[in-house]
C-alpha positions as CSV (number, residue, x, y, z in Angstrom):
1,Q,9.3,12.2,10.5
2,V,8.5,8.9,12.1
3,R,5.4,8.3,14.1
4,L,5.3,5.6,16.8
5,V,2.2,4.2,18.3
6,E,2.5,1.8,21.3
7,S,-0.2,-0.7,22.4
8,G,-0.5,-3.7,24.6
9,G,0.0,-2.2,28.1
10,G,-2.2,-2.9,31.0
11,L,-2.6,-4.5,34.4
12,V,-1.0,-7.9,35.1
13,Q,-0.2,-9.9,38.2
14,A,3.3,-10.6,39.2
15,G,4.6,-13.6,37.2
16,G,2.3,-12.8,34.3
17,S,3.1,-11.9,30.8
18,L,2.4,-9.0,28.5
19,R,3.2,-8.2,24.9
20,L,3.8,-4.7,23.8
21,A,3.7,-3.5,20.2
22,C,5.0,-0.4,18.5
23,A,3.8,0.4,15.0
24,A,6.0,2.9,13.1
25,S,5.0,5.0,10.1
26,G,6.5,7.8,8.1
27,S,10.0,8.3,6.8
28,I,11.5,5.1,8.1
29,F,15.2,4.7,7.2
30,S,16.1,1.1,6.2
31,V,19.0,1.0,8.6
32,N,17.8,1.9,12.1
33,T,17.5,0.9,15.7
34,M,14.3,0.6,17.6
35,G,13.8,0.0,21.2
36,W,11.8,0.2,24.4
37,F,12.4,2.4,27.3
38,R,10.5,2.7,30.5
39,Q,10.0,5.4,33.1
40,A,8.7,4.6,36.6
41,P,7.3,7.3,38.9
42,G,10.0,9.5,40.2
43,K,12.7,7.8,38.2
44,Q,14.7,8.5,35.0
45,R,13.7,6.9,31.7
46,E,15.8,3.8,31.3
47,L,16.6,1.5,28.4
48,V,14.8,-1.9,28.4
49,A,15.8,-3.3,25.0
50,T,16.9,-2.4,21.5
51,I,16.9,-4.1,18.2
52,T,18.6,-3.1,15.0
53,S,17.3,-3.4,11.5
54,G,19.6,-6.4,11.2
55,S,17.8,-7.9,14.3
56,N,20.8,-7.5,16.7
57,T,19.4,-7.1,20.2
58,N,20.5,-5.6,23.4
59,Y,18.9,-5.9,26.9
60,A,19.1,-4.1,30.2
61,D,20.4,-6.4,32.9
62,S,17.2,-5.9,34.9
63,V,15.1,-7.6,32.3
64,K,17.5,-10.0,30.6
65,G,16.1,-13.5,30.4
66,R,12.5,-12.3,31.0
67,V,12.1,-10.0,28.0
68,T,12.4,-10.5,24.2
69,I,12.4,-7.7,21.7
70,S,11.6,-8.5,18.1
71,R,10.5,-6.8,14.9
72,D,8.5,-7.4,11.8
73,N,10.0,-5.2,9.1
74,T,7.1,-5.9,6.7
75,K,4.7,-4.4,9.2
76,N,7.2,-1.8,10.6
77,T,6.4,-3.0,14.0
78,V,8.6,-3.8,17.0
79,Y,7.4,-6.0,19.9
80,L,8.3,-6.5,23.5
81,Q,7.4,-9.8,25.0
82,M,7.6,-9.6,28.8
83,N,7.4,-12.7,31.0
84,S,7.8,-13.3,34.7
85,L,6.8,-9.7,35.3
86,K,7.7,-8.1,38.6
87,P,6.2,-5.1,40.4
88,E,9.4,-3.4,39.7
89,D,8.6,-3.5,36.0
90,T,5.7,-1.1,36.6
91,A,6.3,1.9,34.4
92,V,5.2,3.8,31.3
93,Y,6.9,2.0,28.4
94,Y,8.0,4.1,25.4
95,C,8.9,3.0,22.0
96,R,12.0,4.6,20.4
97,Y,13.1,5.0,16.8
98,I,16.6,6.2,15.8
99,G,17.6,6.4,12.2
100,L,20.3,8.3,10.4
101,R,18.2,11.5,10.0
102,F,15.2,11.1,12.4
103,Q,14.7,10.0,16.0
104,S,11.2,9.7,17.5
105,W,9.4,8.7,20.7
106,G,6.1,7.0,21.1
107,Q,3.4,8.4,23.4
108,G,4.0,5.6,25.9
109,T,1.8,2.8,27.3
110,Q,1.3,2.0,31.0
111,V,2.3,-1.3,32.4
112,T,1.3,-2.1,35.9
113,V,2.3,-5.2,37.7
114,S,0.5,-6.1,40.9
115,S,2.1,-8.1,43.7
């Protein structure tokens, strides 16, 4: 069992920045991938970015260049630094953990970007 708690969401103007954090706890496997997904109203949940325990990263084309995913393994926390935010980035952002045995979702944090 891995519990994920997101924080850092909120309201920001277009062009602004936001930093999301996801704190993981529980039976965390040393080799894992963590990531951020988002779901806008009426749309499917989509991948934003992933990061492996070896710090290899992957980004969706829609956010590439504006978003940086990172992790602090000593704190079991993954971050999503978002810059140059656009109204299209408005969504509920979910943290994701996938290990060999367990996979988990966070509860989500709302990000709203005003134009």
